[in-house]
C-alpha positions in Angstrom: -16.2 -8.8 9.4 -15.3 -10.9 6.2 -16.1 -7.5 4.1 -14.8 -5.0 5.7 -11.2 -7.0 6.0 -11.4 -7.2 2.1 -12.4 -3.8 1.4 -9.6 -2.9 3.9 -6.8 -5.3 2.6 -8.0 -3.6 -1.7 -8.0 0.0 -0.2 -4.3 -0.7 0.9 -3.3 -2.7 -2.0 -4.9 0.5 -4.8 -3.0 2.6 -2.9 0.1 0.7 -3.3 -0.9 0.8 -7.3 -1.4 3.8 -7.7 2.5 4.3 -5.5 3.5 2.8 -8.1 2.2 3.6 -11.2 2.1 8.1 -9.7 5.7 8.0 -7.7 8.5 6.7 -11.1 11.6 6.9 -8.1 10.0 4.5 -5.7 12.0 1.6 -5.1 10.0 -1.5 -6.3 11.4 -4.3 -4.2 9.6 -1.7 -1.6 6.1 -2.0 -3.3 6.2 -5.4 -3.3 7.4 -6.3 -0.6 4.4 -4.2 1.1 1.5 -5.9 -1.4 2.6 -9.1 0.1 2.3 -8.7 3.0 -1.2 -7.0 2.5 -2.6 -9.8 0.7 -0.8 -11.5 4.0 -2.6 -10.0 6.0 -5.9 -10.3 3.9 -5.2 -14.6 4.5 -4.7 -14.3 8.2 -7.1 -12.3 9.3 -9.7 -13.5 7.2 -8.7 -17.2 7.6 -8.4 -16.6 11.3 -12.5 -14.7 11.1 -14.0 -18.4 9.9 -12.1 -20.2 12.9 -12.6 -19.2 15.9 -9.8 -20.4 18.7 -11.2 -22.8 21.2 -11.3 -22.5 24.6 -12.0 -18.1 23.8 -15.0 -16.2 24.5 -16.5 -15.5 20.6 -16.1 -12.0 22.0 -12.7 -11.6 23.5 -11.5 -13.8 20.4 -13.0 -11.1 17.8 -11.8 -8.4 20.6 -8.8 -9.4 19.8 -8.5 -10.2 15.7 -10.2 -6.3 16.3 -7.1 -4.9 17.5 -4.2 -7.2 15.8 -6.3 -6.1 12.3 -5.7 -2.6 13.8 -2.0 -2.7 14.8 -1.0 -4.8 11.4 -2.7 -1.8 8.8 -1.3 1.1 11.1 1.9 -1.0 10.6 1.1 -0.5 6.5 -0.2 2.8 6.4 3.2 4.0 8.0 5.8 1.7 5.2 3.4 3.4 2.4 4.2 7.0 4.4 7.4 5.9 4.0 7.0 6.0 0.4 5.5 8.7 -0.2 
């Protein structure tokens, strides 16, 4: 799961770098904030994968983790689309 998180966040980050280099009228602050949110997402998800919350079943915990990852990733993708 950690490899998947790293891959997904790396791809999102690469999209932001491509936008910075190829979409010249893009505001730099918007791209910087988006890149920071991707890094925060990666850090948060990796820390959550490493430490399962006590009192929760592992299956329920990882299903919640996956749904949180999908919803936050969708939000970031929408921001990337808005920059294009």
